[in-house]
C-alpha positions as CSV (number, residue, x, y, z in Angstrom):
1,M,44.5,173.6,-87.5
2,P,44.3,171.8,-90.2
3,H,47.2,169.7,-92.2
4,G,49.7,171.8,-94.2
5,S,48.8,175.1,-92.7
6,T,50.8,178.2,-91.2
7,P,51.8,177.6,-87.5
8,P,50.1,180.6,-85.2
9,G,52.5,183.2,-85.0
10,R,54.9,181.5,-88.3
11,Q,56.1,184.0,-90.5
12,A,57.8,183.8,-93.9
13,A,61.1,184.0,-94.5
14,T,61.0,187.3,-95.7
15,R,59.1,188.3,-92.0
16,S,56.8,190.3,-94.2
17,G,53.8,188.0,-94.2
18,W,52.6,184.4,-93.7
19,R,53.9,181.6,-95.3
20,L,52.6,180.7,-98.9
21,P,51.0,177.0,-99.2
22,R,53.6,174.3,-99.3
23,P,54.5,173.4,-102.8
24,A,53.1,170.0,-104.8
25,V,55.4,166.8,-104.6
26,A,57.5,166.5,-107.2
27,I,55.7,163.7,-109.0
28,G,57.8,162.9,-111.7
29,A,60.8,161.7,-109.8
30,A,58.4,160.2,-106.9
31,V,56.4,157.9,-109.0
32,A,59.1,157.1,-110.4
33,V,61.0,155.9,-107.2
34,L,57.8,154.0,-106.1
35,A,57.3,152.6,-109.1
36,G,61.2,151.2,-109.1
37,V,61.8,153.0,-111.9
38,P,65.0,154.2,-111.7
39,A,65.3,158.4,-110.8
40,T,68.1,160.3,-112.4
41,I,70.9,160.2,-110.1
42,M,71.9,163.6,-108.7
43,L,75.0,163.6,-106.6
44,V,74.7,164.9,-102.9
45,P,75.3,168.7,-103.1
46,T,78.5,170.0,-101.7
47,A,76.6,173.9,-101.2
48,D,72.8,174.6,-100.9
49,A,71.8,175.9,-104.1
50,A,69.9,178.9,-103.2
51,T,72.8,180.5,-100.7
52,G,75.7,179.0,-101.8
53,A,76.4,177.8,-98.1
54,A,79.0,175.0,-97.6
55,T,77.9,171.8,-96.7
56,P,80.5,170.6,-93.9
57,P,81.9,167.4,-94.7
58,G,79.4,164.3,-94.5
59,V,76.7,166.5,-94.0
60,V,73.7,166.3,-96.6
61,R,71.4,169.5,-96.2
62,A,67.9,168.5,-96.0
63,S,67.4,171.3,-99.1
64,S,69.1,168.7,-101.5
65,Y,66.3,166.9,-102.2
66,A,65.9,165.5,-105.5
67,A,61.7,165.1,-104.5
68,Q,59.7,165.7,-101.4
69,S,55.9,165.4,-99.9
70,G,54.7,168.1,-97.9
71,A,57.8,170.1,-97.5
72,A,58.9,174.2,-98.1
73,L,61.9,175.8,-98.2
74,E,63.0,179.1,-96.0
75,T,66.5,180.8,-94.9
76,T,67.8,179.2,-91.6
77,S,68.3,182.6,-89.4
78,D,71.9,181.2,-87.9
79,A,75.0,182.1,-90.2
80,G,75.9,179.4,-92.1
81,G,72.2,177.3,-92.0
82,G,71.4,177.7,-95.5
83,K,68.0,176.5,-96.4
84,N,65.8,174.5,-94.0
85,V,63.0,172.2,-95.0
86,G,59.9,173.7,-93.3
87,W,55.8,172.4,-92.8
88,L,57.0,168.8,-92.0
89,S,54.4,166.5,-90.3
90,D,52.9,162.4,-90.1
91,G,53.8,161.0,-93.9
92,D,55.8,163.6,-95.4
93,W,59.2,162.5,-97.0
94,L,62.2,163.7,-98.6
95,R,64.4,161.8,-101.0
96,Y,68.3,162.1,-101.6
97,D,69.9,160.5,-104.7
98,D,73.0,158.6,-104.3
99,V,73.9,159.1,-101.2
100,D,77.3,157.4,-99.9
101,L,77.0,155.6,-96.6
102,G,80.6,154.2,-96.4
103,A,81.6,151.3,-95.2
104,K,79.4,148.6,-94.1
105,G,78.8,147.7,-90.4
106,D,77.5,149.9,-87.3
107,A,76.8,153.9,-88.0
108,V,75.7,156.7,-87.0
109,T,72.3,159.3,-87.7
110,S,72.5,162.8,-86.7
111,V,69.6,165.1,-87.6
112,R,69.7,168.9,-87.2
113,F,66.1,170.0,-86.0
114,A,63.6,172.5,-85.0
115,A,60.5,172.2,-83.0
116,A,57.8,174.8,-82.1
117,Y,55.1,172.7,-80.2
118,Q,56.1,171.6,-77.0
119,Q,53.3,169.2,-77.0
120,R,54.1,167.6,-80.4
121,R,56.9,165.0,-81.1
122,G,57.8,162.2,-83.5
123,T,60.8,160.9,-85.2
124,V,62.4,161.0,-88.1
125,E,63.1,158.3,-89.9
126,V,66.0,157.4,-92.0
127,R,64.9,154.0,-94.6
128,I,66.9,153.3,-97.4
129,D,65.7,152.3,-101.8
130,S,61.7,153.4,-100.9
131,L,59.8,155.1,-98.2
132,T,59.0,151.2,-96.7
133,G,62.6,150.1,-97.0
134,G,65.1,149.0,-94.3
135,L,65.4,151.2,-91.5
136,L,68.5,152.8,-90.5
137,A,67.7,154.5,-87.7
138,A,64.4,156.4,-86.2
139,V,65.5,159.6,-84.7
140,P,63.7,161.4,-81.9
141,V,62.2,164.7,-82.2
142,R,61.1,166.9,-79.6
143,H,60.5,170.2,-78.6
144,T,63.1,172.3,-79.1
145,G,61.5,176.2,-78.2
146,G,60.7,177.6,-82.0
147,N,61.2,176.9,-85.5
148,Q,64.4,178.3,-85.2
149,A,66.1,177.2,-82.7
150,W,68.3,173.9,-83.8
151,R,69.2,171.1,-81.8
152,T,70.7,168.3,-82.9
153,A,69.9,164.2,-82.0
154,T,71.4,161.1,-83.1
155,A,70.7,157.7,-83.2
156,A,72.7,154.5,-83.6
157,V,71.8,152.6,-86.6
158,H,71.7,148.8,-86.8
159,S,73.9,147.8,-89.3
160,S,74.2,149.5,-92.6
161,P,74.7,148.5,-95.7
162,G,77.3,150.7,-97.0
163,G,78.0,151.8,-100.0
164,K,75.6,154.3,-102.5
165,H,71.8,154.9,-102.0
166,T,68.7,156.9,-102.3
167,V,68.0,157.2,-98.5
168,F,64.3,158.7,-98.1
169,L,63.4,161.1,-94.6
170,V,60.2,160.1,-92.9
171,I,58.3,161.3,-90.6
172,R,56.3,160.3,-88.0
173,S,54.6,161.7,-85.4
174,D,51.0,160.9,-83.2
175,Q,49.3,163.9,-84.2
176,P,48.3,165.4,-88.0
177,N,49.8,168.7,-87.9
178,D,53.2,170.4,-89.1
179,F,55.4,170.1,-86.1
180,V,58.9,170.1,-87.1
181,D,62.1,171.8,-89.3
182,L,64.8,170.0,-90.8
183,N,68.3,171.7,-91.7
184,W,70.3,168.8,-92.1
185,F,71.8,164.9,-91.7
186,A,74.7,162.6,-91.5
187,I,75.2,159.6,-91.6
188,S,78.9,159.0,-90.0
189,P,80.6,155.2,-90.4
190,G,81.6,153.6,-86.3
191,S,83.2,150.4,-86.2
192,S,81.6,147.1,-86.2
193,G,85.1,145.5,-85.2
194,T,88.0,147.4,-83.5
195,P,86.5,150.3,-81.8
196,S,89.7,152.3,-82.6
197,A,88.4,153.0,-85.7
198,S,86.7,156.2,-85.1
199,P,84.3,157.3,-87.4
200,S,85.1,158.4,-90.6
201,I,82.9,161.8,-91.3
202,T,82.9,164.8,-88.6
203,V,79.2,164.9,-87.4
204,P,78.1,168.4,-86.6
205,T,76.6,168.9,-83.4
206,A,74.2,172.1,-82.2
207,S,74.1,173.9,-79.0
208,P,71.1,176.4,-78.2
209,S,73.9,179.1,-78.8
210,A,76.0,177.8,-81.8
211,T,75.6,179.8,-85.2
212,S,77.1,177.1,-87.5
213,P,77.0,173.5,-87.8
214,T,81.0,173.9,-88.8
215,S,81.2,175.2,-84.9
216,A,81.9,171.7,-83.5
217,T,85.1,170.5,-82.3
218,S,86.8,167.2,-83.0
219,A,86.1,166.5,-79.6
220,T,82.4,166.7,-79.3
221,A,81.6,165.4,-83.2
222,T,83.8,162.0,-81.6
223,A,80.9,162.1,-78.3
224,A,78.3,163.0,-81.1
225,A,78.9,159.7,-82.6
226,G,78.8,158.3,-79.6
227,W,82.6,157.0,-78.9
228,I,82.9,158.1,-75.1
229,P,86.1,157.7,-74.0
230,V,87.3,157.2,-71.0
231,D,89.0,159.5,-68.2
232,Q,92.6,157.7,-69.0
233,Q,93.5,159.1,-65.8
234,R,91.0,158.8,-63.7
235,W,91.0,155.2,-65.4
236,A,94.8,154.2,-64.2
237,A,94.1,155.9,-60.5
238,Q,91.3,152.9,-60.4
239,L,93.5,150.3,-61.7
240,A,96.2,151.5,-59.2
241,A,94.1,151.0,-56.8
242,F,93.1,147.6,-57.3
243,Q,96.2,146.0,-58.1
244,A,97.3,147.6,-54.4
245,M,94.8,145.6,-52.9
246,T,95.6,142.4,-50.7
247,P,92.6,140.0,-51.1
248,R,90.8,138.8,-47.9
249,P,91.9,134.9,-47.1
250,A,90.0,132.7,-48.5
251,P,88.3,130.1,-46.3
252,L,88.8,126.9,-45.8
253,N,87.5,124.3,-48.6
254,P,85.7,126.7,-50.3
255,R,83.4,126.3,-53.3
256,R,84.7,127.5,-56.7
257,N,82.7,129.7,-58.3
258,A,84.2,133.5,-59.4
259,E,80.9,135.9,-58.5
260,F,79.2,138.5,-56.3
261,N,76.0,140.3,-57.0
262,A,73.5,143.1,-56.2
263,T,70.1,142.4,-55.5
264,C,67.8,144.4,-56.5
265,K,63.6,145.1,-56.9
266,Y,61.7,147.3,-59.0
267,S,62.1,150.9,-58.8
268,H,60.1,152.9,-61.2
269,S,59.4,152.7,-65.0
270,A,59.7,155.9,-67.5
271,P,59.9,156.0,-71.3
272,D,63.3,157.0,-70.5
273,D,67.1,155.9,-72.0
274,P,70.1,157.5,-70.4
275,I,72.3,155.5,-72.5
276,V,70.7,155.7,-76.0
277,F,68.6,158.4,-75.7
278,P,70.0,160.7,-73.0
279,N,68.7,164.0,-72.3
280,M,65.5,163.2,-74.3
281,A,63.5,162.4,-71.6
282,G,60.0,160.5,-73.2
283,A,62.0,159.5,-76.5
284,S,61.8,155.6,-75.4
285,H,59.4,152.3,-75.3
286,L,58.2,152.0,-71.5
287,H,61.4,150.9,-69.3
288,S,60.8,148.8,-65.5
289,F,64.1,150.7,-63.9
290,L,66.2,148.7,-61.2
291,G,68.6,150.1,-58.6
292,N,69.9,154.2,-59.0
293,D,66.1,155.8,-57.9
294,S,67.0,158.9,-59.7
295,T,67.6,157.2,-63.2
296,N,65.8,159.1,-65.8
297,A,66.4,160.6,-69.2
298,T,69.2,162.9,-68.3
299,S,70.8,160.3,-65.8
300,T,75.3,160.9,-65.9
301,P,77.8,158.7,-64.0
302,E,78.2,162.0,-61.8
303,S,74.2,162.2,-60.9
304,L,74.2,158.4,-60.3
305,T,76.9,158.8,-57.5
306,R,75.4,161.6,-55.8
307,F,72.1,160.2,-55.4
308,T,72.3,157.7,-53.5
309,A,69.1,156.0,-52.7
310,S,68.4,152.9,-54.7
311,S,66.4,149.7,-55.1
312,C,69.4,147.2,-55.1
313,K,71.8,145.9,-52.5
314,P,74.4,146.6,-51.7
315,V,74.3,150.7,-51.1
316,E,77.7,150.9,-52.5
317,D,76.0,150.1,-55.9
318,H,74.8,153.3,-57.4
319,S,74.4,151.9,-60.7
320,A,71.4,152.3,-63.0
321,Y,69.9,149.0,-64.1
322,W,66.5,149.0,-66.8
323,I,64.7,146.4,-68.9
324,P,61.5,146.5,-71.1
325,T,58.2,146.3,-69.4
326,L,56.3,143.6,-69.1
327,F,52.8,143.3,-70.2
328,E,50.0,140.6,-68.9
329,H,47.2,141.4,-71.1
330,G,47.4,144.9,-71.0
331,K,48.8,145.4,-66.9
332,P,52.3,145.9,-66.7
333,V,54.3,142.9,-64.9
334,E,57.1,144.5,-62.9
335,P,59.9,141.9,-62.1
336,E,60.0,140.5,-58.3
337,Q,63.5,140.8,-58.2
338,V,66.7,141.1,-60.6
339,V,69.8,139.5,-58.9
340,V,72.9,141.0,-61.0
341,Y,75.3,138.6,-61.1
342,Y,79.0,139.9,-61.6
343,G,81.0,136.8,-62.5
344,S,83.9,135.4,-65.1
345,L,83.8,132.7,-67.5
346,L,87.1,133.2,-68.6
347,D,90.0,130.5,-67.7
348,D,91.8,132.6,-66.5
349,K,90.2,135.0,-63.6
350,S,92.6,136.1,-62.3
351,K,93.0,139.0,-65.1
352,T,89.6,140.3,-64.6
353,V,89.3,143.7,-63.5
354,P,86.9,146.2,-62.2
355,M,84.6,148.1,-64.3
356,P,85.9,151.8,-64.9
357,Y,83.7,154.5,-63.7
358,G,81.0,155.8,-65.9
359,M,80.8,152.5,-67.9
360,R,78.0,151.4,-70.0
361,M,76.4,148.6,-72.3
362,I,73.6,147.0,-73.7
363,A,72.6,143.9,-73.7
364,G,70.4,141.9,-76.9
365,D,68.6,143.8,-79.5
366,A,65.2,146.1,-79.0
367,K,64.6,145.6,-82.5
368,K,64.8,141.9,-82.6
369,Q,61.3,140.8,-84.2
370,A,61.3,137.2,-84.3
371,P,59.5,133.8,-83.0
372,T,61.1,132.4,-80.2
373,P,59.5,128.9,-79.9
374,L,60.5,126.0,-77.5
375,G,64.3,125.3,-77.7
376,A,65.6,128.9,-79.2
377,V,68.1,130.8,-77.6
378,N,68.2,133.7,-74.9
379,Q,64.1,133.1,-74.1
380,F,61.7,133.4,-71.0
381,Y,61.5,129.7,-69.3
382,C,59.5,128.9,-66.5
383,A,61.3,128.0,-62.7
384,G,59.8,126.6,-59.5
385,G,57.0,124.5,-60.7
386,P,56.3,120.9,-62.5
387,Q,56.5,122.2,-66.0
388,D,60.0,123.3,-67.8
389,G,57.8,125.6,-70.3
390,K,57.0,122.7,-72.9
391,T,53.3,124.6,-72.6
392,R,53.8,127.4,-74.9
393,S,51.2,131.0,-75.5
394,T,48.9,130.7,-78.4
395,D,51.5,132.2,-80.7
396,G,54.3,130.0,-79.3
397,N,56.8,132.7,-78.3
398,W,56.1,132.8,-74.9
399,P,56.0,129.6,-72.2
400,V,53.1,128.7,-69.9
401,C,54.0,128.0,-66.3
402,D,51.9,125.5,-64.1
403,G,53.2,126.3,-60.6
404,G,56.3,127.7,-61.3
405,T,56.7,131.3,-62.4
406,L,58.3,133.7,-65.7
407,H,62.3,134.1,-65.7
408,F,64.7,135.5,-67.7
409,T,68.8,135.1,-67.9
410,L,70.2,137.5,-69.6
411,R,74.4,137.9,-69.9
412,F,76.6,140.7,-70.8
413,P,80.1,140.6,-72.4
414,D,83.1,140.5,-70.1
415,C,85.6,142.0,-72.5
416,W,86.2,145.6,-73.0
417,D,88.4,147.8,-75.3
418,G,90.3,149.7,-72.6
419,K,89.2,153.1,-74.5
420,H,85.6,153.5,-74.4
421,L,82.4,154.2,-72.3
422,D,80.5,153.9,-74.7
423,S,80.2,153.6,-78.5
424,P,77.7,154.5,-81.2
425,N,75.5,151.3,-80.9
426,H,76.3,150.5,-77.3
427,K,78.2,147.3,-77.8
428,S,81.0,148.0,-80.3
429,H,83.5,149.1,-76.5
430,V,83.0,145.5,-75.7
431,A,82.6,142.1,-76.5
432,F,82.4,138.3,-75.7
433,G,85.6,136.8,-74.4
434,A,86.6,133.9,-77.2
435,G,88.5,130.7,-76.6
436,G,88.2,131.2,-72.4
437,K,90.2,134.6,-72.9
438,C,89.8,138.6,-74.0
439,S,92.6,139.5,-76.5
440,G,92.7,141.4,-79.7
441,D,90.3,144.5,-79.9
442,Y,89.3,144.0,-76.7
443,P,92.2,142.9,-74.1
444,V,90.8,143.8,-70.9
445,A,88.8,141.4,-68.9
446,I,86.2,143.0,-67.1
447,P,83.2,141.1,-64.3
448,A,80.7,139.3,-66.6
449,L,77.5,141.0,-66.2
450,T,74.4,138.5,-65.7
451,F,70.7,139.5,-65.2
452,S,68.4,136.9,-63.4
453,I,64.8,138.5,-63.8
454,A,62.0,136.6,-61.9
455,Y,58.5,137.4,-62.8
456,P,55.1,136.8,-60.4
457,T,53.2,135.3,-62.9
458,S,52.7,132.2,-64.6
459,G,51.8,133.4,-67.7
460,T,48.5,132.3,-69.5
461,K,47.9,131.2,-73.7
462,D,48.0,134.3,-74.5
463,G,48.0,138.1,-73.6
464,F,51.9,138.9,-73.0
465,T,54.2,141.5,-74.4
466,L,57.4,143.3,-74.0
467,S,57.1,147.2,-74.3
468,S,59.6,146.6,-77.3
469,G,57.3,144.3,-78.9
470,M,57.7,140.6,-79.0
471,A,59.5,138.3,-76.6
472,S,62.4,138.1,-79.1
473,S,63.3,142.1,-78.2
474,M,64.6,141.6,-74.4
475,H,66.6,143.8,-73.6
476,G,68.8,144.6,-70.7
477,D,70.7,148.2,-70.0
478,A,73.2,148.5,-67.1
479,F,75.0,152.2,-66.4
480,F,77.5,151.4,-64.3
481,A,78.2,153.8,-61.1
482,W,80.2,151.6,-58.0
483,E,82.0,153.1,-55.6
484,D,85.6,152.5,-56.7
485,D,86.6,150.7,-53.5
486,A,83.2,148.5,-53.1
487,M,83.7,147.1,-56.3
488,A,87.5,146.7,-56.4
489,H,87.7,144.8,-53.1
490,R,85.1,142.5,-54.9
491,V,86.5,142.0,-57.9
492,K,89.9,140.8,-55.8
493,D,88.2,139.0,-53.5
494,C,85.8,136.7,-55.0
495,V,86.6,136.5,-58.6
496,V,90.2,136.9,-58.8
497,Q,90.3,134.4,-55.9
498,V,87.4,132.6,-57.8
499,L,85.0,132.3,-54.3
500,P,81.4,132.9,-54.3
501,C,80.2,135.8,-52.2
502,N,77.2,137.1,-51.4
503,T,75.4,140.6,-51.9
504,A,77.2,142.4,-48.8
505,G,80.4,141.1,-50.9
506,E,81.7,137.9,-47.9
507,F,82.4,134.6,-48.5
């Protein structure tokens, strides 16, 4: 089907015939923006111009664009849906003037969309100031079951500049045909400092049965914005059981090193990420999964707990861990072993408590694409050979090991806000201890997680890459699902008493 033609079986909004060809671009306004000439400023409308349907707080209707390429309007079938924008395919775009992004810092973007074709997928890029301007978010778009089957997807914004900007929605897809319609989008401030500052803009959510974007409750709006509250009743019970435990007697003249571990091997690979893209299979770059063998895009704390097969020991650890896949000359190199250490670097280790059930977090930055020359922090290194990696790849980003093997060490935050299992950027609910303690917005000391990753390769002068890009994009995800008693005993025996324990939790 040629670009811009009507999808088979899809009729016009009047349902009396096929859709008309797509209207031409609003050339004058578009050229003015692309040439750097200020266009006429337009305040974001509070109602759909054609139907008068009210726009919910914080939401920008797709139909309120100031300029566009490749779009057409039709009436949205559900109540309160107003007009939606259709005929969107790779390279098409919509421009919105004078959009208030709120305060500077973390935020989350939501897009309400419908997609009729199962075999087609793509993203809606949210960019500021120009078609190639700063990328606020890339919201994944997948098949929804029809061009009026509306869903809402979210993606974290990595550092919003705040204030008023021109916003572009740019459609990206791996095929040229029309594949997605848009109803509205919202950019909701998160929290770059205290997690207790919840998003100030309500983000509507949609489900297959939803009739209006205004039908979401405040609780689901919070969840849509990425803040997942801890079950305080369950957490209180978990904490009480931990505090009631009596630690095992310490051995005589012990080594003082507060840690226990899980030892893991490679489990499976998939382009899934149940933390960043929950319930959206195939939305991520390729990951190498460790631990729970059931881990996929739909994983939840309950599903991980129910499924006990794992590539990690001990068997009481049902957690899921994953990292971007490493490639050498186009072939995946899976980790030979990953030791997941749980310890403490704080001054008073006796204050450490177990992870709350269902906690999740990310360390590193998949979007960081920068050189990592010798001496850079958080880089790949060599171990086990006469060379320490001073020999570098041709591009300078990777060590070449002489007899040794490639390794990476990734450390996670060790202080928690005590309120949330996750946050919009999957980092704002936790922080690294400062001055040897946890305080302020992050008062709860949790075990300091560290991935120690060993790859069965020495490397070459060229050919290394990660599924997320350059070496600097190395990152890790952890979705915790330990059996409560197993983790609690290890924290009490090993971390609180400042003793090194093995995988079995023994001294």
